[in-house]
Backbone as a chain_set.jsonl record, in Angstrom:
{"seq": "MKTEKEEPHLVCHTCGRPIVRYRTVKDSQVVWLCGRDAALYRPWVRNGVKTALVVGTILALINHGSTYWTGPWTTELFVKTGLTYCVPYAVSMWGALSASRVHHA", "coords": {"N": [[134.254, 222.542, -6.038], [134.549, 223.453, -2.699], [136.502, 225.894, -0.992], [138.917, 226.124, 1.726], [138.529, 228.618, 2.869], [135.901, 229.138, 2.368], [134.703, 227.277, 3.967], [135.202, 227.373, 6.996], [135.023, 225.683, 9.092], [136.281, 223.277, 8.648], [137.876, 220.535, 9.824], [140.227, 217.974, 10.789], [138.925, 214.732, 10.555], [139.738, 212.734, 12.303], [141.648, 213.668, 14.288], [140.991, 216.304, 14.812], [142.454, 218.502, 14.089], [142.985, 221.701, 12.548], [144.188, 221.766, 10.117], [143.585, 220.751, 7.055], [144.195, 218.563, 4.486], [143.505, 216.439, 2.872], [140.818, 214.478, 1.397], [138.157, 212.094, 1.593], [135.618, 209.656, 0.868], [133.407, 208.113, 3.046], [131.024, 205.868, 3.872], [129.104, 207.334, 2.398], [129.667, 209.848, 3.341], [131.63, 212.805, 3.381], [134.949, 212.714, 4.357], [137.382, 214.51, 6.022], [140.87, 214.887, 6.27], [143.934, 215.337, 7.978], [147.474, 215.538, 7.083], [149.006, 213.601, 8.53], [147.031, 211.821, 9.573], [145.881, 211.009, 7.231], [147.93, 209.514, 6.063], [147.857, 207.361, 7.71], [145.379, 206.326, 7.454], [143.127, 203.819, 7.744], [141.675, 202.277, 5.593], [143.199, 202.917, 3.313], [145.77, 202.128, 4.095], [145.363, 199.406, 4.437], [144.736, 198.665, 1.841], [147.2, 199.288, 0.636], [148.837, 197.422, 1.898], [147.756, 195.009, 0.934], [148.294, 195.33, -1.77], [151.092, 195.394, -1.722], [151.677, 192.848, -0.782], [150.8, 191.185, -2.89], [151.914, 192.266, -5.34], [154.561, 192.619, -4.493], [155.372, 190.029, -3.898], [155.294, 188.897, -6.392], [157.27, 190.429, -7.73], [159.418, 189.835, -6.062], [159.839, 187.08, -6.565], [160.46, 187.234, -9.271], [162.807, 188.787, -9.256], [164.571, 187.563, -7.341], [164.076, 184.907, -7.284], [165.659, 182.571, -8.068], [167.688, 182.632, -6.233], [166.327, 182.169, -3.895], [165.713, 179.467, -4.059], [168.205, 178.16, -4.457], [170.005, 179.302, -2.725], [172.721, 181.297, -1.409], [171.09, 182.284, 1.664], [171.38, 185.338, 2.524], [172.045, 188.282, 4.536], [171.854, 190.448, 2.876], [170.086, 189.54, 0.974], [167.694, 189.333, 2.423], [167.265, 192.023, 3.075], [167.018, 193.205, 0.501], [164.726, 191.819, -0.31], [162.803, 192.809, 1.488], [162.811, 195.509, 0.772], [161.76, 195.17, -1.773], [159.077, 194.614, -1.2], [158.361, 196.962, 0.01], [158.331, 198.945, -1.937], [155.929, 198.601, -3.753], [154.037, 199.113, -1.76], [154.547, 201.803, -1.015], [154.056, 203.013, -3.494], [151.302, 202.554, -3.803], [150.266, 203.922, -1.599], [151.112, 206.504, -2.205], [149.597, 207.004, -4.517], [146.963, 206.94, -3.501], [147.079, 209.058, -1.683], [147.724, 211.207, -3.417], [145.517, 211.224, -5.134], [143.547, 212.037, -3.447], [144.144, 214.512, -2.461], [143.539, 217.837, -1.394], [143.213, 220.74, -3.185], [143.725, 223.974, -2.426], [142.393, 227.132, -3.284]], "CA": [[134.845, 222.208, -4.751], [134.677, 224.631, -1.845], [137.828, 226.094, -0.419], [138.955, 226.244, 3.171], [138.018, 229.925, 3.336], [134.419, 229.075, 2.348], [134.266, 226.286, 4.966], [136.18, 227.48, 8.03], [134.842, 224.598, 10.157], [136.904, 222.044, 8.269], [138.911, 219.99, 10.708], [140.483, 216.581, 10.557], [137.937, 213.829, 11.07], [140.32, 211.879, 13.308], [142.287, 214.325, 15.401], [140.402, 217.606, 15.042], [143.38, 219.571, 13.688], [142.375, 222.553, 11.507], [144.941, 221.653, 8.873], [142.992, 219.644, 6.255], [144.837, 218.479, 3.163], [143.04, 215.295, 2.098], [139.472, 214.141, 1.692], [137.735, 210.835, 1.02], [134.218, 209.435, 1.175], [133.228, 206.904, 3.81], [129.613, 205.736, 4.14], [128.425, 208.449, 1.748], [129.999, 211.106, 4.013], [132.956, 213.316, 3.134], [135.826, 212.689, 5.524], [138.519, 215.416, 5.86], [141.969, 214.399, 7.002], [145.25, 216.049, 7.973], [148.481, 214.684, 6.469], [149.36, 212.453, 9.368], [145.945, 210.838, 9.593], [145.708, 210.442, 5.876], [148.977, 208.481, 5.87], [147.515, 206.274, 8.607], [143.968, 206.01, 7.206], [143.05, 202.384, 7.674], [141.355, 201.682, 4.275], [144.356, 203.138, 2.377], [146.91, 201.305, 4.551], [144.97, 198.041, 4.18], [144.9, 198.475, 0.373], [148.622, 199.298, 0.397], [149.402, 196.125, 2.352], [147.346, 193.99, -0.009], [149.016, 195.552, -2.995], [152.488, 195.069, -1.474], [151.796, 191.384, -0.73], [150.62, 190.591, -4.215], [152.947, 192.789, -6.303], [155.902, 192.376, -3.865], [155.69, 188.621, -4.052], [155.611, 188.617, -7.816], [158.568, 191.048, -7.982], [160.509, 189.109, -5.36], [160.103, 185.864, -7.301], [161.13, 187.521, -10.567], [164.166, 189.313, -9.041], [165.394, 186.831, -6.437], [163.624, 183.522, -7.185], [166.679, 181.52, -8.148], [168.475, 182.626, -4.939], [165.53, 181.563, -2.825], [165.76, 178.027, -4.194], [169.553, 177.6, -4.385], [170.776, 179.979, -1.656], [172.643, 181.331, 0.079], [170.201, 183.252, 2.211], [172.195, 186.314, 3.181], [171.407, 189.503, 5.061], [171.541, 191.29, 1.742], [168.846, 189.006, 0.285], [166.552, 189.742, 3.238], [167.119, 193.522, 2.902], [166.47, 193.421, -0.87], [163.31, 191.327, -0.342], [162.046, 193.737, 2.24], [162.632, 196.711, -0.115], [160.902, 194.751, -2.867], [157.737, 194.718, -0.694], [158.102, 198.393, 0.371], [158.128, 199.785, -3.127], [154.527, 198.629, -4.135], [153.249, 199.717, -0.705], [154.732, 203.219, -1.184], [153.387, 203.491, -4.713], [149.863, 202.489, -3.52], [149.918, 205.02, -0.68], [151.322, 207.734, -2.965], [148.441, 207.116, -5.382], [145.84, 207.277, -2.643], [147.25, 210.441, -1.186], [147.718, 212.146, -4.527], [144.154, 211.302, -5.662], [142.615, 212.659, -2.427], [144.686, 215.826, -2.028], [142.672, 218.999, -1.59], [143.96, 221.912, -3.642], [143.06, 225.212, -2.076], [142.558, 228.21, -4.284]], "C": [[135.014, 223.447, -3.919], [136.115, 224.681, -1.248], [137.763, 226.156, 1.062], [138.364, 227.541, 3.625], [136.475, 229.872, 3.358], [133.862, 228.168, 3.468], [135.283, 226.393, 6.127], [136.114, 226.414, 9.136], [135.541, 223.294, 9.771], [138.013, 221.68, 9.25], [139.122, 218.529, 10.377], [139.507, 215.716, 11.239], [138.459, 213.023, 12.243], [140.828, 212.619, 14.511], [141.794, 215.705, 15.73], [141.31, 218.766, 14.702], [142.742, 220.385, 12.557], [143.079, 222.442, 10.173], [144.417, 220.434, 8.058], [143.628, 219.7, 4.894], [144.276, 217.349, 2.27], [141.518, 215.03, 2.39], [139.136, 212.849, 0.987], [136.243, 210.689, 1.382], [134.131, 208.08, 1.904], [131.754, 206.881, 4.185], [128.819, 206.887, 3.65], [128.654, 209.737, 2.482], [131.426, 211.524, 3.592], [133.785, 213.266, 4.406], [137.049, 213.526, 5.171], [139.583, 214.928, 6.754], [143.227, 215.277, 6.897], [146.26, 215.047, 7.378], [148.817, 213.457, 7.24], [148.301, 211.415, 9.377], [145.633, 210.275, 8.272], [146.667, 209.34, 5.576], [148.661, 207.235, 6.702], [146.064, 205.807, 8.447], [143.814, 204.55, 6.89], [142.711, 201.753, 6.29], [142.559, 201.818, 3.306], [145.538, 202.249, 2.796], [146.595, 199.862, 4.233], [145.148, 197.741, 2.704], [146.408, 198.463, 0.048], [149.282, 198.011, 0.768], [149.029, 195.064, 1.391], [148.164, 194.082, -1.295], [150.441, 195.083, -2.855], [152.616, 193.495, -1.384], [151.721, 190.709, -2.06], [151.767, 190.978, -5.158], [154.377, 192.468, -5.786], [156.303, 190.915, -4.059], [156.051, 188.306, -5.509], [157.019, 189.205, -8.151], [159.674, 190.266, -7.331], [160.868, 187.784, -6.056], [160.791, 186.147, -8.596], [162.592, 187.907, -10.271], [165.088, 188.37, -8.239], [165.012, 185.357, -6.395], [164.64, 182.46, -7.156], [167.485, 181.479, -6.832], [167.664, 181.978, -3.81], [165.645, 180.044, -2.896], [167.189, 177.49, -3.957], [170.403, 178.183, -3.281], [171.966, 180.759, -2.256], [171.686, 182.441, 0.508], [170.929, 184.216, 3.121], [171.378, 187.48, 3.725], [170.982, 190.396, 3.912], [170.281, 190.813, 1.029], [167.614, 189.419, 1.118], [166.28, 191.199, 3.137], [166.472, 193.781, 1.505], [165.026, 192.953, -0.932], [162.408, 192.299, 0.4], [161.767, 195.035, 1.451], [161.725, 196.394, -1.252], [159.427, 194.832, -2.456], [157.45, 196.193, -0.369], [157.744, 199.224, -0.815], [156.584, 199.744, -3.581], [153.64, 199.295, -3.026], [153.363, 201.287, -0.844], [154.038, 203.765, -2.398], [151.849, 203.508, -4.47], [149.431, 203.672, -2.629], [150.055, 206.39, -1.416], [150.096, 208.027, -3.875], [147.208, 207.525, -4.621], [145.921, 208.689, -2.158], [147.149, 211.479, -2.318], [146.298, 212.323, -5.03], [143.23, 212.047, -4.699], [143.039, 213.992, -1.948], [143.743, 216.903, -2.336], [143.531, 220.149, -2.056], [143.189, 223.155, -3.356], [143.385, 226.319, -3.057], [143.272, 229.402, -3.603]], "O": [[135.584, 224.425, -4.402], [136.79, 223.671, -1.05], [136.673, 226.232, 1.63], [137.739, 227.581, 4.685], [135.831, 230.462, 4.225], [132.7, 228.287, 3.856], [136.166, 225.54, 6.214], [137.008, 226.279, 9.97], [135.413, 222.3, 10.485], [138.958, 222.441, 9.461], [138.269, 217.911, 9.741], [139.249, 215.919, 12.425], [137.673, 212.656, 13.116], [140.496, 212.266, 15.642], [142.116, 216.246, 16.788], [140.974, 219.913, 14.996], [142.044, 219.831, 11.708], [142.594, 222.986, 9.181], [144.754, 219.282, 8.332], [143.613, 220.732, 4.223], [144.54, 217.311, 1.068], [141.025, 215.323, 3.479], [139.709, 212.516, -0.051], [135.691, 211.511, 2.114], [134.68, 207.069, 1.465], [131.282, 207.844, 4.789], [127.951, 207.396, 4.36], [127.89, 210.68, 2.272], [132.312, 210.678, 3.467], [133.335, 213.749, 5.445], [137.687, 213.29, 4.146], [139.303, 214.573, 7.899], [143.516, 215.866, 5.855], [145.948, 213.871, 7.194], [148.907, 212.369, 6.672], [148.596, 210.232, 9.209], [145.154, 209.145, 8.182], [146.318, 208.352, 4.931], [149.168, 206.155, 6.4], [145.585, 204.983, 9.226], [144.317, 204.081, 5.869], [143.378, 200.809, 5.867], [142.864, 200.881, 2.568], [146.224, 201.685, 1.944], [147.486, 199.137, 3.79], [145.655, 196.678, 2.345], [146.829, 197.652, -0.778], [150.177, 197.536, 0.068], [149.882, 194.255, 1.028], [148.651, 193.085, -1.829], [150.967, 194.439, -3.762], [153.591, 192.929, -1.88], [152.473, 189.776, -2.343], [152.479, 190.125, -5.689], [155.262, 192.098, -6.557], [157.461, 190.619, -4.353], [156.982, 187.554, -5.796], [157.839, 188.536, -8.78], [160.729, 190.042, -7.924], [162.039, 187.411, -6.131], [161.65, 185.366, -9.006], [163.508, 187.428, -10.939], [166.299, 188.394, -8.458], [165.547, 184.612, -5.574], [164.558, 181.533, -6.35], [167.905, 180.41, -6.388], [168.209, 181.339, -2.91], [165.67, 179.395, -1.85], [167.347, 176.454, -3.31], [171.432, 177.606, -2.931], [172.139, 180.833, -3.473], [171.5, 183.422, -0.213], [171.086, 183.971, 4.317], [170.196, 187.639, 3.419], [169.92, 191.018, 3.941], [169.501, 191.627, 0.535], [166.596, 189.814, 0.549], [165.113, 191.588, 3.114], [165.485, 194.508, 1.401], [164.186, 193.616, -1.54], [161.306, 192.572, -0.076], [160.659, 195.571, 1.464], [160.967, 197.263, -1.683], [158.588, 195.101, -3.315], [156.294, 196.599, -0.491], [156.921, 200.133, -0.707], [156.015, 200.819, -3.769], [152.64, 199.946, -3.328], [152.348, 201.98, -0.788], [153.485, 204.864, -2.355], [151.183, 204.439, -4.924], [148.408, 204.317, -2.859], [149.226, 207.286, -1.256], [149.64, 209.166, -3.968], [146.47, 208.398, -5.078], [144.944, 209.436, -2.213], [146.528, 212.527, -2.14], [145.891, 213.446, -5.329], [142.231, 212.626, -5.124], [142.37, 214.58, -1.098], [143.171, 216.929, -3.425], [144.496, 220.504, -1.38], [142.135, 223.397, -3.943], [144.495, 226.421, -3.579], [143.518, 230.423, -4.246]]}, "num_chains": 1, "name": "protein.A"}
């Protein structure tokens, strides 16, 4: 893997910033991304949302299922359910960002 010193022209594919920390491949092309654009990179966000919907639903039913059926539906239940969906999304994004991080020498 080439370092940033060997490739001084590396800029973020989306915004053009010279700070490149992540890379991925799109249509057989290497795409370089800054931290902000990597966190908003559509394929990773879409995958995170899909993961959150599937895993979050399973976890919500396991953790809160009886309360959904019998009640009461409190603010606390809504907050806990929201957090139940946030965790798989965060884990999915963390995995995508960790796997694509560029380590400069």
